[in-house]
C-alpha positions, 0 to 999 in steps of 0.5 A: 193787070199784067202778070208773068212767072219767073224762075225763083232762086232755087229753081235753076240750082235744083234743075242743074242738080237733077241734070247732073243726077242724069249724067250719073245714070251713064255709070249707074243705070240702076238709079233711073228710077230715083232719077225719075222720082226726083224729076217728078217730085220737082215737077210737082213741086213746081206745079203746086208753086205755080197754082199757089201763086196764080191764085194768091190775091195781089196786093192793091197799091196807091201812089202818093206824090204832089201834083206840082213839084219844083225842078231839081228839088228832091221830093218823096214818093209814097206807095201804099200797099193793102195786103188782104192775105192771111199770111205775110207777103214778101214783095220786091217793088219797082215804080215805073217813074218818068225818065230824066230824074235822079232816084234814091230808094228804088227798088224796095224789098219789104214784107207786108204784114197780114191784112194790113196796110203799109207805106213805102217810100222813096225820093226822086228829083226831076231834071226836066220840066213839063207834064211827067207820067208815072206809068205803073208799079212792078211787083215781084212776089216770090213763091214759098218754095223759092222755085217761081217768082210772080211778076205783076205789073199794076197800072197805077198812073200819075201825072205830075206838073214839074215847074221851075224851082219855086221852092226858092220863092218860099225860101225868099218869103221865109227869110224876108219875114225874119229880115234875113235876106242877106243869107241869100245875098240880097242887099237891103239898104234901109233909107230915111226920108230918101224916097219918091212916095210919101209913106207915113209921119213919125217922130223925129229921129237923129239923122233925119234931114231938115227937109223931112221935117213936117212943120204943120204937124210939129206945130200941132203936136208940139214935137218934131215930126218927120215925113217918111218916104218909100220906093215908088210903087205901081211901076212895071217890070217886063221880062224878056226870056231868050229861048235860043240854042245858046240857052241850052248850054249846061254847067251843072245839073241844070241848063242855062234856060232852066236857071234863067226860068228859077231866077225870073220866078224869084224876081217876079215874086220880089217885084210883086212884093214891091208893089210893082206889075210884072209881065213876061215875053219869050222869044227865039222859040215858042212865044209866050206873052203876058202883059204886065199885071199885079195881084196875088195870082200873077206868079202862078200865071207866069209859072203856068205859062212857062213850066213846059217851055224849053230852049229851041234851036233858033238864033235870037232876033233881038231887033224883032222882039224889041220892036214887037215889045215897043208896040205892046208896051206903052207905059214906061217900064223896066225891060230885063233881057236874059240871054246869053251873048256872043260878040257878034250879037253886039250891033243888032243888040245895041240897035234893039236896046236903043229902040227900047231905051227911047221909052224904057229903061233896059237891063241886059242879064248876060249869062257867062259860061262857068267853064270859060271862067275856069279856063281863063284862070287856070295855069296852062300846063303845056302848049295845048292848054296855053293855046286854049286859055289864049283863045278863051282870054280873047273870046271873053275880051271881045265879049266884054267889049260888046257889053261895054258898048251896051253900057256906053249906049246907056243900058244897064248890064248884069254879066253873071254865071247862071247860078248867081243870076237870081240874086244879082237880078234882085239886087240890081232891081232893088238898086234901081227902085232906090235910085229912082231911075225908073 
């Protein structure tokens, strides 16, 4: 526990007044005893305040914060103080939170009741993933006379793991349970009898096709019985995440890489709910590979694998990563490549996707920069603006040509802004399931 003493709010004004009193002695030297007496009184009061603050018991502190928090979501932090003194204790509190956070409610100022526990709260929002460290708590305890303030550093340390925004997974699960997924933009089209796997027998409903009728069951029960089908299960989805330098772009609070991770987690959860296996591979930075798997712990394994992963400074080598994946992935799968394309990537990416497409179904999710769309739509007000708008328009045209070449080769393409990536990926995945293409 580190401590030091700072001037209180009354010390400097009193010292200034005593100094001005000393200047008066130039004209009224007979007041020198009064000046010395006031100085001695001030020194005595200062010494008494210093002794009282040095001997006073420091309140105990304990921090409460969730050990795992989602990126970009407000979370409460609670500091609990125990005042063992017999009188109220005024405090100013500052918590040494990790860097790269947004904070509301600090510093805290409170009066602790005597011999009682008090809980103070503030909230913060983490803007970087990984393991984040709370270093300690700073307390400022003012003296009763206001001459000194004691500052104490309490080494109350806490480590927090900041994951991609799994709060959206909880929201999806809640809305799915109430059949309200349309609020997220998820398109769920109910199907009668048009699936790939037999699900159950049920009574005939108006609108069922004749080929759905199970004539043996109808004869046995003496009423029309239809077969009901569901989307095929036990398929595989492999998520390829680009960690190159372009994914460090940022339109809003989060980078494109963080938006991609949030979307990836939500898609993995939906894939798991559909009964399919899901895997992950990152490239163009530190490689992380998880083979496709099913089970309740799959999502946790993916989160643990990527929570501290950051976009690097390299250029993605699509051909290399697709070659590696072809060797590792034998069963036909839906391969989702999340990246940020440029027109110069077209030739290499086309070759890489053709290699994957020999066995797998490939979906390329390209992140569009929101700022480029805004520039493309705004009215040019002067020559410089017109040149910028024209250059942006040409750039977007070339990228659209590159995406069309991929479509022409049989690849599925999703071109979307980062904040709409999650909904776009889920809708595409569900459409692929319904179409039976996988």
